[in-house]
C-alpha positions as a printed Julia matrix, in Angstrom:
260×3 Matrix{Float64}:
 -19.2    21.83   42.5
 -19.38   22.08   38.72
 -22.85   21.74   37.28
 -23.35   20.26   33.8
 -26.63   20.33   32.03
 -27.44   17.08   30.23
 -27.13   18.62   26.72
 -23.76   20.21   27.51
 -22.46   16.89   28.84
 -23.61   15.12   25.7
 -21.83   17.75   23.61
 -18.66   17.17   25.6
 -18.89   13.43   25.04
 -19.6    13.88   21.35
 -16.5    16.01   20.96
 -14.41   13.52   22.9
 -15.65   10.58   20.83
 -14.96   12.55   17.69
 -11.34   13.14   18.61
 -10.69    9.4    18.9
 -11.58    9.03   15.22
  -9.84   12.16   13.91
  -7.19   10.87   11.49
  -5.97   11.5     7.99
  -5.76    7.78    7.21
  -8.66    6.43    5.18
  -7.88    2.96    6.49
  -8.37    4.08   10.09
 -11.64    5.74    9.08
 -13.01    2.67    7.27
 -15.94    1.05    9.08
 -16.66   -2.0     6.92
 -14.71   -4.73    5.16
 -16.36   -3.67    1.9
 -14.79   -0.22    2.25
 -11.33   -1.65    2.74
 -11.7    -4.05   -0.17
 -12.82   -1.32   -2.59
 -10.08    1.19   -1.99
  -7.52    2.41   -4.52
  -4.42    4.39   -3.61
  -4.87    8.14   -3.95
  -2.31    8.57   -6.71
  -1.94   10.42   -9.99
  -2.88    7.43  -12.16
  -5.22    5.49   -9.89
  -8.99    5.31  -10.27
 -11.04    6.34   -7.26
 -12.44    2.81   -6.94
 -11.57   -0.51   -8.57
 -13.69   -1.53  -11.54
 -13.71   -3.73  -14.61
 -11.65   -2.89  -17.71
 -12.36   -4.39  -21.12
  -8.66   -5.3   -21.35
  -5.33   -4.45  -19.77
  -2.02   -4.83  -21.53
   0.18   -7.87  -20.87
   1.55   -7.82  -17.31
  -1.39   -5.76  -16.02
  -3.98   -8.16  -17.47
  -4.58  -10.16  -14.24
  -6.47   -7.17  -12.8
  -8.79   -6.44  -15.71
 -11.87   -7.84  -13.93
 -11.37   -5.43  -11.01
  -8.66   -2.86  -11.47
  -7.43    0.42  -10.0
  -5.8     1.37  -13.32
  -7.27    2.08  -16.75
  -6.38    0.48  -20.05
  -4.58    3.67  -21.13
  -2.41    3.69  -17.99
  -1.55    0.0   -18.42
  -0.38    0.61  -21.98
   1.73    3.59  -20.96
   3.38    1.62  -18.17
   4.51   -0.99  -20.67
   5.64    1.43  -23.37
   7.08    4.45  -21.52
  10.81    4.19  -20.91
  10.61    6.26  -17.71
   7.38    5.94  -15.76
   6.72    9.06  -13.65
  10.27   10.12  -14.6
  11.77    7.11  -12.83
  14.63    5.55  -14.78
  15.08    1.86  -14.04
  18.22    1.98  -16.21
  20.15    4.38  -13.95
  23.1     1.97  -13.97
  22.77    0.62  -17.49
  19.99   -1.32  -19.17
  18.18   -3.77  -16.94
  18.15   -7.31  -18.24
  14.85   -8.26  -19.96
  13.95  -10.7   -17.17
  14.56   -8.1   -14.46
  12.68   -5.37  -16.3
   9.74   -7.77  -16.72
   9.5    -8.19  -12.95
   9.64   -4.45  -12.36
   6.81   -3.94  -14.87
   4.81   -6.61  -13.0
   5.59   -4.77   -9.77
   4.46   -1.5   -11.35
   1.2    -3.1   -12.53
   0.69   -4.39   -9.0
   1.17   -0.89   -7.6
  -1.06    0.9   -10.12
  -3.74   -1.76  -10.73
  -4.15   -4.03   -7.72
  -7.5    -3.57   -5.9
  -6.32   -5.53   -2.86
  -4.17   -3.01   -1.02
  -6.73   -1.27    1.22
  -5.57   -2.69    4.57
  -1.99   -1.51    3.92
  -2.61    2.02    2.61
  -0.94    4.85    4.55
  -0.57    8.61    3.89
   2.42    9.61    1.76
   2.59   13.24    0.67
   4.34   13.44   -2.7
   3.73   15.16   -6.02
   2.61   11.89   -7.62
   0.41   10.59   -4.79
  -1.06   11.17   -1.36
  -0.88    7.53   -0.27
   1.22    4.39   -0.61
   1.11    0.86    0.77
   3.4    -0.49    3.48
   4.06   -4.04    4.66
   2.05   -5.94    2.07
   2.8    -9.64    2.76
   4.68  -10.96   -0.28
   5.08  -14.72   -0.69
   8.69  -15.88   -0.3
   8.64  -17.66   -3.67
   7.49  -14.48   -5.41
  10.4   -12.6    -3.83
  12.9   -15.32   -4.7
  11.83  -15.32   -8.35
  12.09  -11.53   -8.55
  15.53  -11.65   -6.95
  16.74  -14.4    -9.3
  15.72  -12.28  -12.28
  17.55   -9.16  -11.03
  20.43  -10.16   -8.77
  23.06   -9.82  -11.53
  21.79   -6.42  -12.69
  23.27   -3.12  -11.5
  22.14   -0.29   -9.22
  23.73    2.2    -6.83
  21.14    2.31   -4.02
  19.26   -0.09   -1.78
  16.23    2.23   -1.39
  14.78    3.42   -4.69
  11.93    5.33   -3.07
  13.94    7.89   -1.11
  17.63    8.13   -1.86
  18.08    9.15   -5.5
  19.19   12.58   -6.71
  16.2    14.2    -8.49
  17.8    17.56   -9.28
  17.59   16.91  -13.06
  13.95   15.8   -12.87
  14.94   12.14  -13.35
  16.46    9.89  -10.72
  20.25    9.67  -10.85
  22.81    8.15   -8.51
  23.93   10.5    -5.71
  27.5    11.77   -5.76
  29.86    9.14   -4.45
  27.58    6.2    -5.08
  28.89    3.71   -7.64
  26.97    1.18   -9.7
  27.3    -2.36   -8.39
  25.5    -5.66   -8.79
  22.25   -6.08   -6.89
  23.96   -8.87   -4.95
  26.47   -6.35   -3.57
  23.9    -3.64   -2.86
  21.1    -5.75   -1.37
  22.81   -8.99   -0.37
  19.73  -11.19   -0.08
  16.36  -11.68   -1.73
  14.51  -10.58    1.39
  16.51   -7.36    1.78
  15.89   -6.59   -1.88
  12.12   -7.17   -1.86
  11.57   -5.29    1.38
  14.09   -2.51    0.87
  13.91   -1.51   -2.78
  10.59    0.34   -2.32
  11.08    1.38    1.3
   9.19   -1.43    3.09
   6.27   -1.58    0.68
   6.51   -5.36    0.98
   7.11   -7.72    3.88
   8.37  -11.15    2.8
   6.56  -14.04    4.5
   6.65  -17.84    4.08
   4.49  -19.27    1.31
   2.38  -21.13    3.89
   1.23  -17.85    5.44
  -1.44  -15.58    3.97
   0.55  -13.76    1.33
   0.27  -11.95   -1.97
   1.24  -12.98   -5.46
   2.95  -10.26   -7.46
   1.5   -11.63  -10.66
  -0.81  -14.43  -11.79
  -2.54  -15.58  -14.95
  -5.44  -13.46  -16.16
  -7.38  -16.69  -16.68
  -7.4   -17.58  -12.98
  -9.26  -15.87  -10.13
  -7.32  -13.24   -8.22
  -5.64  -15.23   -5.39
  -4.99  -12.0    -3.46
  -8.72  -11.36   -2.94
  -9.01  -13.9    -0.11
  -5.79  -12.7     1.54
  -6.92   -9.07    1.51
 -10.34  -10.02    2.9
  -8.78  -11.91    5.8
  -6.51   -9.01    6.71
  -9.39   -6.53    6.35
 -11.56   -8.58    8.72
  -8.74   -8.78   11.26
  -8.01   -5.06   10.96
 -11.64   -4.02   11.29
 -12.14   -6.36   14.25
  -9.2    -4.81   16.1
 -10.14   -1.27   15.12
 -13.78   -1.64   16.12
 -12.82   -3.19   19.45
 -10.53   -0.26   20.22
 -13.2     2.29   19.32
 -15.78    0.37   21.37
 -13.53    0.34   24.42
 -12.82    4.05   24.05
 -16.47    4.94   23.54
 -17.56    2.54   26.27
 -15.33    4.18   28.84
 -16.78    7.61   28.05
 -20.33    6.29   28.29
 -19.58    4.79   31.71
 -18.16    8.15   32.72
 -21.39    9.84   31.58
 -23.5     7.4    33.57
 -21.37    8.04   36.64
 -21.87   11.79   36.29
 -25.61   11.29   35.87
 -25.67    9.35   39.13
 -23.29   11.73   40.91
 -25.25   14.85   39.88
 -28.51   13.09   40.71
 -30.15   13.37   37.25
């Protein structure tokens, strides 16, 4: 019969418990709601934690009270023709109304402090993380689609499928420029597909995010993020408790079996 000393058994259990928490995802490692609600994406232009900015330019202004981007980054996003070498005008100039929505979307990505529960690893030159499945209100999606549906593109996934051999995104060989309506078909397919499932469109009556809101009103996404964080932490903690609990019961059984 194998004989364990009590310290060696505790070491074994410690190692086993440690492996259940070994992950590269910061979200999986978070232990409190506060952690999840104070998390910025690990990206080239993101701050390490959200904080107040004296002002943020135009479409980034809703996040000035608690932002993951700086004033300088907000200005550059509005003024640079190609942000991070991405050319929105790969099939001709976007209409002003469509470009406005993509700038709002960019401000949301760079500045929003509410994305913690949806952050996942994403190894690229410009970032180590992204968000996936953020619940976007149906009306927000419909408005974005209405502004862009008559503009032109060649791809239905702007995150993965462009040719970057020149250093700027261009249409792959064989792909022709067509209206968004032909490429995406519907508002939902556009909002969910254009950035590779970053958003998940949900009915307005559900807990969902606004892409943009007035800087004079409180951030309506705060409450939504908190609710999801509480649900996520509740599920995560229960899973860890069950895993740890089973190992503790196993330890107690061994103590009884070995007559400690």
